[in-house]
C-alpha positions in Angstrom: 95.0 -62.7 93.7 96.2 -65.4 91.3 95.6 -64.3 87.7 94.5 -67.8 86.8 91.9 -67.8 89.5 90.6 -64.4 88.2 90.5 -65.8 84.7 88.6 -69.0 85.7 86.2 -66.9 87.8 85.4 -64.7 84.9 84.9 -67.7 82.6 82.6 -69.4 85.1 80.5 -66.2 85.5 80.4 -65.8 81.7 79.2 -69.4 81.3 76.3 -68.7 83.7 75.2 -65.8 81.5 75.7 -67.8 78.4 73.6 -70.7 79.6 70.7 -68.3 80.6 71.0 -66.4 77.3 70.8 -69.4 75.0 67.0 -69.7 75.6 66.6 -66.0 74.9 68.4 -66.4 71.6 66.2 -69.3 70.6 62.9 -67.4 71.4 64.1 -64.3 69.6 65.7 -66.1 66.6 63.1 -68.8 65.9 59.9 -67.5 67.4 60.4 -63.9 66.7 59.2 -63.0 70.2 61.2 -60.5 72.3 61.0 -62.3 75.7 63.0 -60.1 78.1 61.4 -62.0 81.0 63.6 -65.0 80.2 65.9 -64.4 83.1 62.8 -64.4 85.4 62.1 -68.0 84.5 65.7 -68.9 85.3 65.3 -67.2 88.7 62.1 -69.2 89.4 64.0 -72.4 88.6 66.6 -71.5 91.1 64.1 -70.8 93.8 62.4 -74.2 93.1 65.7 -75.9 93.6 66.3 -74.1 96.9 62.8 -74.7 98.3 62.6 -78.3 97.1 65.9 -79.2 98.8 65.1 -77.3 102.0 61.5 -78.3 102.6 61.1 -81.6 100.8 64.6 -83.0 101.3 65.3 -83.7 97.7 68.8 -84.2 96.4 70.4 -81.7 94.1 69.8 -83.7 90.9 66.2 -84.4 91.8 65.5 -80.7 92.7 67.2 -79.7 89.4 64.9 -82.0 87.4 61.9 -80.7 89.3 62.9 -77.2 88.6 63.0 -77.9 84.8 59.6 -79.6 84.9 58.0 -76.9 87.1 59.3 -73.9 85.1 58.4 -75.6 81.8 54.8 -76.2 83.0 54.5 -72.7 84.3 55.8 -71.3 81.1 53.2 -73.2 79.1 50.4 -71.7 81.2 51.8 -68.2 80.7 52.3 -68.8 77.0 48.7 -69.9 76.5 47.2 -67.1 78.7 49.5 -64.2 78.0 52.2 -64.6 75.4 49.9 -66.0 72.7 48.0 -62.7 72.7 51.1 -60.8 71.7 52.4 -62.9 68.8 51.0 -60.4 66.3 51.9 -57.3 68.4 54.7 -54.9 67.6 58.1 -55.6 69.2 57.7 -52.7 71.6 54.5 -54.2 73.1 56.4 -57.4 73.6 59.3 -55.6 75.3 57.0 -53.6 77.6 54.9 -56.7 78.5 57.9 -58.9 79.4 59.6 -56.2 81.4 56.4 -55.8 83.4 56.4 -59.6 83.8 59.9 -59.4 85.3 58.7 -56.9 87.9 55.7 -59.1 88.8 57.9 -62.2 89.1 60.4 -60.4 91.3 57.7 -58.9 93.6 56.0 -62.3 93.9 59.2 -64.1 94.9 60.1 -61.3 97.4 56.7 -61.5 98.9 56.5 -65.3 99.1 60.1 -66.2 100.0 61.7 -62.9 101.1 64.4 -60.6 99.9 67.3 -62.6 101.6 69.9 -64.4 99.5 69.1 -68.1 99.3 71.9 -70.6 99.6 71.9 -73.9 97.8 73.4 -76.9 99.5 75.6 -78.4 96.9 76.1 -82.2 96.7 79.4 -83.5 97.9 80.8 -84.0 94.4 80.4 -80.3 93.7 81.9 -79.0 96.9 85.5 -78.1 97.7 88.3 -77.7 95.1 89.7 -79.7 92.3 93.3 -80.0 91.5 94.1 -79.0 87.9 97.8 -79.7 88.3 98.8 -76.1 88.1 96.1 -74.7 90.5 93.3 -75.8 92.8 90.0 -74.2 92.0 86.3 -74.5 93.0 84.7 -77.7 91.7 81.3 -76.0 91.2 82.8 -73.3 89.0 84.7 -75.9 87.0 81.5 -77.8 86.5 79.8 -74.6 85.2 82.6 -74.1 82.7 82.3 -77.7 81.5 78.5 -77.5 81.2 78.8 -74.2 79.2 81.5 -75.6 77.0 79.4 -78.7 76.2 76.3 -76.6 75.5 78.2 -74.2 73.2 79.9 -77.0 71.3 76.6 -78.8 70.9 74.9 -75.6 69.6 77.7 -75.0 67.2 77.6 -78.5 65.9 73.8 -78.4 65.5 74.1 -75.1 63.6 76.7 -76.5 61.2 74.6 -79.6 60.6 71.3 -77.8 60.1 72.0 -76.5 56.6 74.0 -74.3 54.3 75.8 -71.3 55.7 76.5 -67.9 54.3 79.4 -65.5 54.4 79.5 -61.8 54.8 80.9 -61.4 51.3 77.7 -62.9 49.9 75.4 -60.7 52.0 74.7 -57.9 49.4 73.7 -60.4 46.7 70.7 -61.7 48.6 67.2 -60.7 48.0 66.1 -58.0 50.5 62.5 -59.1 50.2 63.4 -62.7 51.1 65.4 -61.5 54.0 62.5 -59.4 55.3 60.4 -62.6 55.4 63.2 -64.5 57.1 64.2 -62.1 59.8 62.3 -61.9 63.0 63.1 -58.2 63.2 61.8 -56.7 59.9 63.7 -54.1 57.9 62.3 -50.5 58.0 60.6 -51.0 54.7 58.9 -54.2 55.9 57.9 -52.5 59.2 56.4 -49.5 57.3 54.4 -51.8 55.1 53.1 -53.6 58.1 52.0 -50.4 59.8 50.2 -49.2 56.7 48.2 -52.3 56.5 44.7 -52.5 58.0 45.9 -55.0 60.6 49.0 -56.8 61.8 49.7 -59.9 59.8 50.2 -63.1 61.9 53.9 -63.9 62.5 55.1 -66.8 60.5 55.7 -70.0 62.3 59.2 -71.1 63.3 59.2 -73.9 60.7 58.1 -71.4 57.9 60.8 -68.9 59.0 63.5 -71.6 59.0 62.5 -72.6 55.5 62.6 -69.0 54.3 66.0 -68.4 55.9 67.3 -71.5 54.2 66.1 -70.2 50.9 67.7 -66.8 51.6 71.0 -68.4 52.6 71.2 -70.6 49.5 69.9 -68.2 46.9 
């Protein structure tokens, strides 16, 4: 097989994982919640696209928009009914809960749709191959690479514009207590003090954590 095709295939597969993992990074980094069921929500979005195109005759862009809206609405319901109850819980409880939620999602989809692999009918502009000059490759895979590149570049630009940055050389000079307040995963000392308290303190909001992180980075 052509080495260039292998390389492009690996990059396209990596972009799929990257796009799915961005949301996981946001929930863990800003909210301090270990949501290992994040991939389950991506799976539900894929099934919404397949079923909407198959049974309702929607176009791919319309089905994609519907998947975004449907999964967002479903996630709001789960957040209010289930996730909100675990905001003050230890990380292990969050991990066990979200892993269990993955099993529930998988079983529900298998029961409702079936275990067979579902095929999405791509629009004409995503089918076939595109000529890159030196090789012809799948248009859909190239679109994935382009979408992942745009998302990664946008995230990097947003991170650079969001405030001061730090370097590894300046890490030891920071205040450990400030970093404990900033980090969604507390240090052992902070975790021990939590457990010795009478109850679990509420997790700080995302805006509060961002402010504390900015203070830690610029101190």
